[in-house]
C-alpha positions in Angstrom: -6.3 -42.2 16.2 -4.3 -45.4 15.9 -0.8 -45.9 14.6 -1.9 -46.7 11.1 -4.2 -43.7 10.8 -1.5 -41.4 12.3 1.0 -42.9 9.9 -1.2 -42.2 6.9 -1.9 -38.7 8.2 1.8 -37.9 8.5 2.4 -39.2 5.0 -0.3 -37.0 3.6 1.0 -33.9 5.4 4.5 -34.6 4.1 3.1 -34.9 0.6 1.2 -31.7 1.1 4.3 -29.9 2.2 6.2 -31.2 -0.9 3.4 -29.8 -3.1 3.6 -26.4 -1.3 7.3 -26.4 -1.7 7.0 -27.0 -5.4 4.3 -24.2 -5.7 6.7 -21.7 -4.1 9.9 -22.8 -6.0 8.4 -24.0 -9.2 10.7 -27.1 -9.0 10.2 -30.7 -8.1 11.0 -31.4 -4.4 14.2 -33.1 -3.5 15.8 -33.5 -0.1 19.3 -32.4 -1.1 18.0 -29.7 -3.4 15.6 -28.3 -0.8 18.3 -28.2 1.9 20.0 -25.1 0.4 17.5 -24.0 -2.3 17.6 -20.3 -3.3 16.0 -18.6 -6.3 18.3 -16.9 -8.9 19.2 -13.3 -8.1 17.5 -10.5 -9.9 19.4 -7.7 -11.6 22.1 -7.0 -9.0 22.3 -3.6 -7.3 25.6 -2.3 -5.9 24.9 -1.7 -2.2 22.0 -2.0 0.1 18.9 -1.4 -2.1 16.8 -0.3 0.9 19.3 2.3 1.9 19.8 3.4 -1.7 16.0 3.7 -2.1 15.8 5.8 1.1 18.6 8.1 -0.1 16.9 8.4 -3.6 13.6 9.2 -2.0 15.2 11.9 0.2 16.8 13.4 -3.0 13.4 13.4 -4.7 11.8 15.2 -1.8 14.6 17.8 -1.6 14.4 18.4 -5.3 10.7 18.7 -5.2 11.0 21.4 -2.5 13.7 23.1 -4.6 11.5 23.0 -7.7 8.6 24.5 -5.8 10.9 27.3 -4.6 12.1 27.9 -8.2 8.4 28.0 -9.4 7.8 30.7 -6.8 11.0 32.6 -7.8 10.0 32.3 -11.5 6.5 33.5 -10.8 7.9 36.5 -8.9 10.3 37.2 -11.7 7.6 37.1 -14.3 5.4 39.4 -12.2 8.3 41.8 -11.9 8.9 41.7 -15.6 5.2 42.3 -16.3 5.2 45.2 -13.9 8.3 46.6 -15.6 6.7 46.2 -19.0 3.5 47.8 -17.7 5.5 50.7 -16.2 7.4 51.3 -19.5 4.2 51.2 -21.4 2.6 53.6 -19.0 5.5 56.0 -19.2 5.3 55.8 -23.0 1.6 56.6 -23.0 2.1 59.5 -20.4 4.9 60.9 -22.5 2.7 60.9 -25.6 -0.2 62.4 -23.6 2.0 65.1 -21.9 3.5 66.0 -25.3 0.0 67.1 -26.5 -0.2 70.1 -24.0 0.8 72.8 -26.4 -1.3 71.4 -29.2 -4.3 71.2 -26.9 -3.8 74.8 -25.7 -3.9 75.9 -29.4 -7.0 73.9 -29.9 -8.5 75.5 -26.8 -7.7 79.0 -28.0 -9.3 78.3 -31.4 -12.4 76.9 -29.7 -12.7 79.9 -27.4 -12.4 82.3 -30.4 -15.1 80.3 -32.2 -17.3 80.6 -29.2 -16.8 84.4 -29.1 -17.4 84.7 -32.8 -20.5 82.7 -32.6 -21.8 84.8 -29.8 -21.1 88.0 -31.8 -22.9 86.7 -34.8 -25.9 85.7 -32.7 -25.9 89.1 -31.0 -26.0 90.8 -34.4 -28.7 88.5 -35.7 -31.2 88.9 -32.9 -34.8 89.3 -33.8 -35.4 93.0 -34.7 -38.8 92.8 -33.1 -37.4 91.9 -29.7 -37.6 95.1 -27.5 -34.0 95.1 -26.4 -32.6 94.2 -29.8 -34.7 96.7 -31.5 -33.7 99.5 -29.2 -30.0 98.6 -29.2 -30.0 98.3 -33.0 -31.7 101.7 -33.3 -29.4 103.4 -31.0 -26.4 101.8 -32.7 -27.7 102.9 -36.1 -28.3 106.5 -34.8 -24.8 106.4 -33.3 -23.4 105.4 -36.6 -25.1 108.2 -38.4 -24.0 110.7 -35.7 -20.4 109.7 -36.1 -20.6 110.2 -39.8 -22.3 113.6 -39.5 -19.9 114.6 -36.6 -16.9 113.8 -38.8 -18.2 115.9 -41.6 -19.2 118.7 -39.3 -16.0 118.7 -37.3 -17.7 118.2 -33.9 -15.5 117.6 -30.8 -13.2 114.7 -31.5 -13.6 113.4 -27.9 -17.3 113.0 -28.2 -17.0 111.3 -31.6 -14.3 109.0 -30.3 -16.4 107.9 -27.5 -19.3 107.3 -29.8 -17.1 105.5 -32.2 -15.7 103.2 -29.4 -19.2 102.2 -28.3 -20.1 101.5 -32.0 -17.0 99.3 -32.4 -18.0 97.4 -29.3 -21.5 96.9 -30.6 -20.3 95.7 -33.9 -17.9 93.4 -32.2 -20.8 91.8 -30.2 -23.7 92.2 -32.6 -22.4 93.1 -36.0 -23.4 95.8 -38.3 -26.5 97.6 -36.8 -27.6 98.6 -40.3 -27.4 95.0 -41.7 -30.4 93.0 -42.5 -31.4 90.8 -39.5 -30.9 87.1 -39.9 -33.7 84.8 -40.5 -34.8 82.1 -38.0 -32.9 79.2 -39.8 -29.8 81.3 -39.7 -30.2 81.9 -36.0 -30.6 78.1 -35.4 -27.4 77.4 -37.3 -25.5 80.1 -35.3 -26.8 78.7 -32.0 -25.7 75.2 -33.0 -22.3 76.5 -34.1 -22.0 78.2 -30.7 -22.8 74.9 -28.9 -20.3 73.0 -31.0 -17.7 75.6 -30.3 -18.4 75.6 -26.5 -18.3 71.7 -26.5 -15.0 71.8 -28.3 -13.7 74.3 -25.8 -14.8 72.1 -22.9 -13.2 69.1 -24.4 -10.0 71.0 -25.0 -10.0 72.2 -21.4 -10.6 68.6 -20.2 -7.9 67.2 -22.5 -5.5 69.9 -21.3 -6.1 69.0 -17.7 -5.5 65.3 -18.5 -2.3 66.1 -20.4 -1.0 68.3 -17.6 -1.9 65.5 -15.0 -0.1 63.0 -17.3 2.9 65.3 -17.3 2.9 65.4 -13.5 2.6 61.6 -13.2 5.3 61.2 -15.8 7.6 63.3 -13.8 6.9 61.2 -10.6 7.5 57.9 -12.5 10.7 59.2 -14.0 12.0 60.2 -10.6 11.5 56.6 -9.2 14.2 54.0 -9.7 13.5 51.8 -12.7 12.6 48.1 -12.0 15.5 45.8 -12.5 14.8 43.3 -15.3 14.8 39.8 -13.7 16.9 37.0 -15.1 14.0 34.7 -16.1 16.1 32.7 -18.5 18.5 31.8 -15.8 15.7 30.7 -13.5 14.1 28.7 -16.2 17.4 27.0 -16.9 17.9 26.1 -13.2 14.3 24.9 -13.1 14.8 22.6 -16.1 17.9 21.2 -14.6 16.2 20.5 -11.3 13.3 18.8 -13.1 15.7 16.6 -15.0 17.5 15.6 -11.8 14.2 15.1 -10.0 13.1 12.7 -12.8 16.4 10.8 -12.7 16.2 10.4 -8.9 12.6 9.3 -9.2 13.7 6.6 -11.6 16.5 5.6 -9.3 14.1 5.4 -6.3 11.7 3.2 -8.3 14.6 1.0 -9.3 16.0 0.6 -5.8 12.5 0.1 -4.3 11.9 -2.7 -6.9 15.3 -4.2 -6.0 14.5 -4.0 -2.3 11.1 -5.5 -2.9 12.6 -8.3 -5.0 15.2 -8.9 -2.3 12.5 -9.0 0.4 10.3 -11.3 -1.7 13.3 -13.5 -2.4 14.1 -13.7 1.3 10.5 -14.6 2.0 10.5 -17.1 -0.7 13.6 -18.7 0.7 12.2 -18.7 4.2 8.9 -20.1 3.0 10.6 -22.8 1.0 12.8 -23.7 4.0 9.8 -23.8 6.2 8.0 -26.3 3.9 11.2 -28.3 3.6 11.4 -28.5 7.4 7.7 -29.5 7.4 8.5 -32.3 4.8 11.4 -33.5 6.9 9.4 -33.4 10.2 6.3 -35.1 8.8 8.4 -37.7 7.0 10.2 -38.4 10.3 6.9 -38.7 12.0 5.6 -41.0 9.3 8.8 -43.1 9.6 8.3 -43.2 13.3 4.7 -44.2 13.0 5.4 -46.9 10.3 5.2 -50.6 11.2 9.0 -50.5 11.3 9.2 -47.4 13.5 7.9 -46.8 17.0 5.4 -49.7 16.8 8.3 -52.1 16.1 10.3 -50.5 18.9 7.4 -50.6 21.3 6.6 -54.2 20.4 10.3 -55.2 20.6 10.5 -53.5 24.0 7.5 -55.4 25.2 8.4 -58.7 23.6 12.0 -58.8 24.8 11.2 -59.8 28.4 8.5 -62.1 27.2 10.9 -63.9 24.8 13.5 -64.0 27.5 11.1 -65.7 29.9 10.0 -68.1 27.2 13.6 -69.1 26.7 14.1 -69.6 30.4 11.0 -71.8 30.8 11.9 -73.8 27.6 15.3 -74.4 29.0 13.8 -75.5 32.3 11.4 -77.9 30.5 14.1 -78.9 28.0 11.9 -77.9 25.1 12.5 -75.9 21.9 11.9 -72.2 22.9 9.1 -70.4 21.0 9.7 -66.8 20.0 7.3 -63.9 19.2 8.5 -61.6 16.4 7.7 -57.9 16.0 5.1 -58.9 13.5 3.5 -61.0 16.2 4.4 -64.1 14.3 5.2 -67.1 16.6 8.1 -69.4 15.6 9.7 -72.4 17.2 13.2 -73.2 16.1 12.8 -71.0 13.0 9.6 -72.8 12.1 6.3 -71.0 11.9 3.7 -71.9 14.5 1.3 -73.3 11.9 3.9 -75.8 10.7 4.4 -77.4 14.1 3.0 -80.7 15.1 0.2 -80.9 17.6 2.4 -81.8 20.5 4.9 -79.0 19.5 2.1 -76.5 19.4 0.9 -77.7 22.9 4.4 -77.2 24.3 4.6 -73.8 22.8 1.1 -72.9 24.1 2.1 -74.1 27.6 5.2 -72.1 27.7 3.3 -69.0 26.5 0.5 -69.5 29.0 2.9 -69.9 32.0 5.1 -66.9 30.9 2.0 -64.6 30.4 0.5 -65.7 33.7 3.8 -64.9 35.4 4.4 -61.5 33.7 0.8 -60.4 34.0 0.6 -61.1 37.7 -2.4 -63.4 37.2 -0.3 -66.4 38.4 -2.9 -68.9 37.2 -2.7 -71.2 34.2 -5.0 -73.8 32.8 -3.6 -76.4 30.3 -5.9 -78.9 28.6 -5.1 -82.0 26.6 -1.9 -83.0 28.3 -2.5 -86.4 26.7 -1.3 -85.2 23.3 2.2 -85.6 24.7 3.8 -89.0 25.1 4.6 -90.4 28.5 8.0 -88.7 28.6 6.6 -85.4 27.4 3.8 -85.6 30.1 6.4 -86.3 32.7 8.6 -83.3 31.5 5.6 -81.0 31.6 4.5 -81.9 35.1 8.0 -81.7 36.6 8.5 -78.3 34.8 5.2 -77.0 36.3 6.3 -78.3 39.7 9.6 -76.4 39.5 7.8 -73.2 38.4 5.4 -73.6 41.4 8.3 -74.2 43.8 10.0 -71.1 42.5 6.9 -69.1 43.3 6.4 -67.9 39.7 2.8 -69.1 39.6 0.3 -70.0 42.3 -2.0 -72.4 40.5 -1.8 -74.6 37.4 -4.7 -76.7 36.3 -3.7 -79.4 33.9 -6.3 -81.6 32.2 -5.8 -84.9 30.3 -7.7 -87.9 29.2 -6.0 -91.1 30.7 -6.8 -94.7 31.3 -6.2 -94.3 35.0 -5.2 -91.7 37.5 -1.4 -91.6 38.0 -0.3 -92.8 41.4 0.5 -90.1 43.9 4.0 -91.2 44.5 4.7 -90.8 40.7 3.8 -87.2 40.7 6.1 -84.3 41.5 5.9 -82.8 45.0 3.7 -79.8 44.3 1.1 -81.6 42.1 -2.1 -83.4 43.2 -4.3 -85.5 40.9 -8.1 -85.7 40.8 -10.0 -88.4 38.8 -13.3 -87.5 37.1 -15.3 -90.4 35.7 -18.7 -89.9 34.1 -18.8 -86.4 35.5 -18.2 -87.6 39.1 -15.1 -86.7 41.1 -13.7 -90.0 42.5 -11.5 -89.9 45.5 -7.9 -90.7 44.9 -4.7 -90.8 46.9 -3.4 -87.3 46.9 0.0 -85.7 47.7 -0.4 -83.9 51.1 2.3 -81.4 50.2 0.5 -80.5 47.0 -2.7 -79.9 48.9 -1.0 -77.7 51.4 0.7 -75.8 48.5 -2.7 -75.4 46.8 
């Protein structure tokens, strides 16, 4: 990549960095502005937002744990209250059930009497054709007649009393032995009545057992200490307060986190803007250095300074106007451009440049054509100057060509110069300067 390409690349990178700076800041780039640019502050927060956010989050966590504990406490309190309510309801039901004992006992006695009565009716209403019933009824009837006759006849009272007792027992169990026997439908009714009475008695005995068991359980429950009614309202009040504070701290934590994030984003924005500003400065400096007036000019000036110095030395030695090469590589002689010089002035400038370059490059060889463009004085100055240069050891060989009417005499030439005449392409022997030959 050459200087020009590198210069353009650096300019493009500087422009790109300006665009990036504008994208970050939303403002047009300026050197002074970008030097200390900062975005406006968001809503200020008193203190370090990160520390405040951390503290608020810790409070949120602690309150969350406290709320969970209150929920457990409230659940336990409600369970205790429900158990107390269930116990109270159970005691009330047991008290009602135990209070039915006497009533159930009365119902049981009535039911048992009904059973006995039904059995007696059924016993007195047995089928007269049944062998046992028939015999029992007959004996009972005879016994009844005997009692009546014995009473009238005044028979032994002990005997009649015994007979009368057995008759009473029979009547108690089977009714009047002389009564008309019941029909089949009546027997069915009596049997059903007996079943109902027996079922009622069984139910009464069952209910009596349950009532007595209820009484025993009631006594045990009343012995136990009553459950203490929990302060649910107090727990609910504390829970509501904890929830309110939890919500407030959550809002604070969010506010501080946003403030911390805004501060972090602001810091990153400032750092990014500063980075792109530094890029602009660096790429601009590189572009300036790579511009024609930058490093190139310095390098050229550094290279041209010794060249121009040698040109001035040779020009002084030859007593000519010194040529000079500018940083833009433009050649001037006495403030005039090379293209505005006369032919002889251009030859002198070319000769000075050729000798200087041959000396500085180490080539130490120079070839100069058309010496004849100079007048006689100019040619003499040129040859003596080249002789002095050769004598100083600044060049080894100088070939000077010219179109002349005749070869110059050897004695007219400087010490270190020999002449050769070429006519029609043939080298013609001439008198030469022996010292020039030895130098050559």
